[in-house]
C-alpha positions as CSV (number, residue, x, y, z in Angstrom):
1,M,-136.4,50.5,4.9
2,A,-136.3,47.0,3.5
3,M,-137.6,44.0,5.5
4,F,-137.8,40.3,4.9
5,S,-139.5,37.6,7.0
6,R,-139.4,33.8,6.8
7,H,-142.4,31.7,7.6
8,S,-142.5,30.5,11.2
9,D,-145.1,29.3,13.6
10,D,-143.7,31.4,16.4
11,D,-144.7,34.8,17.7
12,Y,-148.5,34.6,17.2
13,L,-150.3,36.8,19.7
14,P,-153.9,36.4,21.0
15,A,-156.3,39.0,19.5
16,V,-159.5,37.7,21.0
17,P,-160.4,34.1,22.1
18,G,-159.9,31.8,19.2
19,I,-158.0,34.3,17.0
20,T,-154.3,34.9,16.9
21,R,-152.3,37.4,14.9
22,K,-148.8,37.9,13.8
23,T,-147.2,40.9,12.1
24,L,-145.1,39.6,9.2
25,V,-143.5,42.7,7.7
26,H,-144.0,46.5,7.8
27,G,-142.7,49.5,6.1
28,D,-143.1,53.2,6.5
29,R,-146.7,53.3,5.3
30,T,-148.1,49.7,5.4
31,L,-148.1,46.7,7.6
32,M,-149.0,43.0,6.8
33,A,-150.4,40.6,9.4
34,E,-151.6,37.0,9.4
35,F,-154.6,36.0,11.4
36,R,-155.5,32.5,12.4
37,L,-159.2,32.0,13.3
38,K,-160.6,28.9,15.0
39,T,-164.1,27.7,14.0
40,G,-166.7,29.7,16.0
41,S,-164.4,32.6,16.9
42,V,-165.7,36.1,16.5
43,L,-163.8,39.3,16.0
44,P,-166.3,41.8,17.4
45,R,-167.6,44.7,15.5
46,H,-165.1,47.6,15.6
47,A,-163.6,50.4,13.6
48,H,-160.1,52.0,13.3
49,P,-158.6,54.8,11.2
50,H,-156.6,52.3,9.1
51,E,-157.6,51.2,5.6
52,Q,-157.6,47.3,5.7
53,I,-157.1,45.1,2.7
54,G,-157.5,41.3,3.2
55,Y,-157.2,38.0,1.5
56,L,-158.6,34.6,2.8
57,V,-155.9,32.0,2.4
58,S,-157.9,29.1,3.8
59,G,-161.0,28.2,5.7
60,H,-164.3,30.1,5.7
61,M,-165.7,33.1,7.4
62,R,-168.6,35.6,7.4
63,L,-167.4,39.2,7.1
64,T,-169.6,42.2,7.9
65,I,-168.4,45.5,6.5
66,G,-170.7,48.4,7.5
67,E,-174.2,47.0,6.8
68,H,-173.1,44.4,4.2
69,E,-172.4,40.8,5.0
70,Y,-170.2,38.5,2.9
71,D,-169.7,34.8,2.8
72,V,-165.9,34.6,2.4
73,A,-164.1,31.6,0.8
74,P,-160.4,30.9,0.0
75,G,-159.2,33.3,-2.7
76,D,-161.7,36.1,-1.8
77,S,-160.4,39.5,-0.9
78,W,-161.8,42.7,0.7
79,C,-161.0,46.4,1.3
80,I,-162.4,48.1,4.4
81,P,-162.0,51.9,4.5
82,G,-160.8,53.6,7.6
83,E,-163.4,54.3,10.3
84,V,-165.9,51.7,8.8
85,E,-167.3,49.2,11.4
86,H,-166.6,45.6,10.6
87,E,-166.8,42.1,12.2
88,A,-165.6,38.6,11.3
89,Q,-167.0,35.2,12.3
90,A,-165.0,32.0,11.5
91,T,-167.4,29.3,10.2
92,A,-164.4,27.0,9.7
93,D,-160.7,27.2,10.8
94,A,-159.3,30.0,8.7
95,V,-156.1,31.9,7.8
96,A,-156.4,35.5,6.5
97,M,-153.7,37.9,5.4
98,E,-154.3,41.6,5.9
99,V,-152.5,44.8,5.0
100,F,-153.1,48.0,7.0
101,A,-152.3,51.6,6.0
102,P,-151.1,53.6,7.7
103,V,-149.0,51.3,9.8
104,R,-150.8,50.1,12.9
105,E,-148.5,51.1,15.7
106,D,-150.2,48.7,18.1
107,Y,-149.2,45.8,15.8
108,L,-145.5,46.7,15.7
109,P,-143.2,44.4,17.7
110,G,-143.3,45.8,21.3
111,G,-146.4,47.9,20.4
């Protein structure tokens, strides 16, 4: 299945206070989402079965993966294996792109 998406500021959904997400495209095995994080927002520590690969487009955040903490700047990237606990704290307004495999059903339109 081919899919194409044009940039739009519409359709962002609240994830937690100060963080919104938007699914950009998805295929049979992967899904790409954009996250917008406001300064001071926190994505609480959690885990899920999906492998998660990310790239910080802009801003700044502190990312904890397992027991390791990273100071993340634009251009930095990460890979979080499935079932590994992680957390993100925005220390400046930030935009992050993330790819999940397998597809996160809860991130699909209408999911």
